[in-house]
C-alpha positions in Angstrom: 163.9 71.1 124.4 160.4 69.5 122.9 160.4 66.0 121.6 161.4 67.4 118.4 164.1 69.5 119.3 166.6 70.7 116.3 164.8 68.2 113.9 164.9 69.2 110.3 161.4 68.7 109.4 159.6 69.7 106.1 155.8 69.5 106.0 154.1 70.5 103.0 150.5 71.8 102.4 151.4 73.8 105.8 149.4 76.9 104.8 146.0 76.0 106.4 143.9 73.6 108.3 145.4 69.9 109.4 149.5 70.8 107.8 149.3 74.2 109.3 148.5 72.6 113.5 151.1 70.0 112.3 153.6 72.4 111.4 153.1 74.7 114.4 152.9 71.7 117.1 156.3 70.9 115.4 157.0 74.7 115.7 156.5 74.3 119.4 158.4 71.4 120.3 161.8 72.5 118.8 161.9 71.0 114.7 163.5 73.6 112.5 160.6 73.8 109.9 160.8 74.6 106.5 157.3 75.2 105.2 156.4 74.3 100.9 153.4 75.7 99.0 151.9 77.4 96.6 150.1 79.9 99.3 152.8 82.0 101.3 151.8 80.9 105.7 151.4 84.2 107.4 152.7 83.3 110.5 156.4 82.2 110.1 159.1 83.1 112.3 162.5 82.5 113.8 163.1 79.2 112.8 160.3 78.6 110.2 161.0 78.9 106.2 158.4 79.1 103.4 159.2 78.0 100.2 156.9 78.1 97.0 156.3 75.0 96.4 153.7 73.1 93.8 154.4 69.8 95.0 153.0 68.0 91.7 155.9 69.6 89.9 159.0 67.2 90.2 162.0 69.9 90.2 159.7 72.1 92.9 159.8 68.9 94.8 163.2 67.7 94.5 164.4 71.9 95.4 161.9 72.5 98.1 164.0 69.1 100.2 167.2 70.6 98.9 165.7 74.5 100.4 165.6 72.2 103.4 168.6 70.6 103.4 170.8 73.7 102.8 169.3 76.2 105.6 169.1 73.5 107.9 172.0 71.1 107.0 170.2 68.3 107.2 166.2 66.3 106.1 164.6 64.6 109.0 161.0 64.7 108.0 159.2 64.7 105.7 155.3 65.4 106.5 153.6 65.2 102.8 150.2 66.4 103.7 149.1 68.7 100.7 146.2 67.8 98.8 143.0 68.7 97.2 139.3 67.4 96.8 135.9 67.5 94.1 132.9 66.4 95.0 132.0 64.5 91.9 131.3 60.6 91.8 133.0 58.8 88.5 130.3 60.3 86.2 130.9 63.8 85.9 134.5 63.9 87.0 136.8 65.6 83.7 139.5 64.4 83.2 140.4 67.8 84.1 139.3 66.6 87.6 141.3 64.3 87.6 144.2 65.2 86.7 144.4 67.6 89.2 143.4 65.2 92.2 145.8 62.6 90.9 149.3 64.7 90.4 148.4 66.7 94.2 147.3 64.4 96.1 149.1 60.8 94.3 152.0 62.9 92.0 152.5 65.2 94.3 153.3 63.0 98.0 155.3 60.5 95.9 157.8 63.6 94.1 158.3 64.7 97.5 158.9 61.3 99.5 161.0 60.5 96.4 163.0 63.5 97.3 162.6 63.1 100.4 163.8 59.7 100.3 167.7 60.2 98.3 168.3 63.2 100.8 168.3 60.5 103.2 169.9 57.7 101.9 173.0 60.8 101.6 173.2 61.9 105.5 173.7 58.6 108.8 171.0 58.8 110.8 167.9 58.0 108.6 164.5 59.2 109.0 160.9 59.5 108.2 158.9 60.0 105.9 154.6 61.0 107.3 151.5 60.8 104.7 148.3 62.4 105.1 145.9 60.0 104.5 142.3 59.1 104.9 140.0 56.7 105.8 137.4 57.2 102.2 140.7 55.0 101.2 139.8 52.4 102.9 135.8 53.3 102.0 134.8 55.5 99.7 132.6 58.2 100.4 129.8 59.6 97.8 129.8 61.6 95.6 134.1 61.9 95.4 135.7 58.7 93.5 138.5 60.2 92.4 139.4 61.8 96.1 138.1 58.3 97.0 140.9 56.8 94.5 144.2 59.3 95.6 144.2 58.7 99.2 143.6 55.1 98.7 146.7 54.8 96.6 148.6 56.7 99.0 148.2 54.6 101.4 149.8 51.4 99.3 153.0 54.0 98.9 152.9 54.4 102.5 153.5 50.5 102.9 155.7 50.3 99.6 157.7 53.0 100.9 158.4 51.6 104.0 159.1 48.0 102.5 161.7 49.3 100.2 164.2 51.6 103.1 163.0 50.3 106.3 167.5 49.0 106.1 167.8 52.9 104.8 166.9 53.9 108.5 163.7 55.6 106.9 160.5 54.8 108.6 157.4 55.8 106.2 153.6 55.9 108.0 150.4 57.3 107.1 147.8 60.0 109.1 144.1 58.3 107.3 141.8 61.3 109.5 137.9 61.7 109.1 135.5 63.7 108.9 137.7 66.8 110.6 137.0 70.9 111.0 138.7 72.1 107.9 137.4 73.8 104.5 137.4 70.1 102.6 135.6 69.0 105.2 133.0 71.9 105.1 133.1 71.2 101.1 131.9 68.5 101.2 128.9 68.7 103.4 128.2 71.7 100.8 127.2 68.6 98.7 124.2 68.5 101.1 120.4 69.7 100.8 121.0 71.2 104.3 124.7 71.2 104.7 123.8 71.9 108.6 121.5 69.2 108.8 124.5 66.9 107.3 126.3 68.1 109.7 124.3 67.0 112.9 124.1 64.1 111.0 127.5 63.3 111.3 128.3 64.3 114.3 125.5 62.0 115.8 127.5 58.8 113.7 130.9 59.6 115.4 130.6 57.4 118.9 133.0 60.7 120.6 130.3 63.4 120.0 132.4 65.2 118.1 134.3 65.8 115.1 138.1 65.6 114.6 140.5 69.4 115.2 143.3 69.6 113.0 145.1 69.1 116.6 143.8 66.0 116.9 146.2 65.1 114.1 149.2 66.3 115.0 149.9 64.8 118.2 149.8 61.6 116.0 152.2 63.5 113.6 154.0 65.0 116.7 154.9 61.3 117.8 155.2 59.8 114.1 157.9 62.0 113.7 159.5 61.8 117.2 162.2 58.7 118.3 159.3 57.0 120.3 157.6 55.2 117.8 160.9 53.8 115.9 159.6 50.9 115.8 156.2 51.7 114.2 156.9 52.0 109.8 154.1 50.4 107.7 151.2 51.8 108.7 148.2 53.5 108.1 146.8 55.3 111.1 143.1 55.5 111.8 141.9 58.8 113.3 138.1 59.4 113.5 137.2 59.3 116.4 136.0 55.9 116.4 133.4 56.5 113.5 134.9 53.6 111.1 135.0 50.8 114.3 131.5 50.3 114.5 129.3 48.5 112.8 127.0 49.3 109.7 123.9 48.4 111.0 123.3 50.5 113.8 
């Protein structure tokens, strides 16, 4: 019996990176999973359902939550992980770039959270929502204007959901990862003239001496999804190896 035994949990963007790690850990902890993404995960099995989902489409978000309830009888936890990134300053960001990022990173979180809140309100026992934000929502990365803005919006929406629906038995928190070794991090390093040098410099700036791993984020997500975090709501949990805790003056 795991810490999430028999919980019905929806995870978006679970086909790679942080989302895939979260889904794997949740499954190991006994959860019944519904994975929503545009690309089918390669390693689904017993206790795992996949539903093709474009989170930017409100109808698709509603269908994802309905699919979870249809197969598992309820919804206990939603993890909003689906996200995209554009590596441009505001001057170079096109209208299409803006829409691509905001439609997934902000509207997608909104769509899925709204559907989840409505479902949890209709059933006994309450539930939890975990939004994947970023340290980029608190301090900006160079050349990633719209991504920074989108994650700031995710953090604000997290707090709004928590205060509006706490009395419905719904807890809402966000995880703000720092530099996690994923394809999105690689894309950011690739902006540098010397990507490997940029990566080495980034590692050197971390007090713990390394970049984060998807499993680091997954461990925190397990706690937030479990009954161990019943008094935690409306918070943004930074997990960045101490990167943003230090003074910029060395």
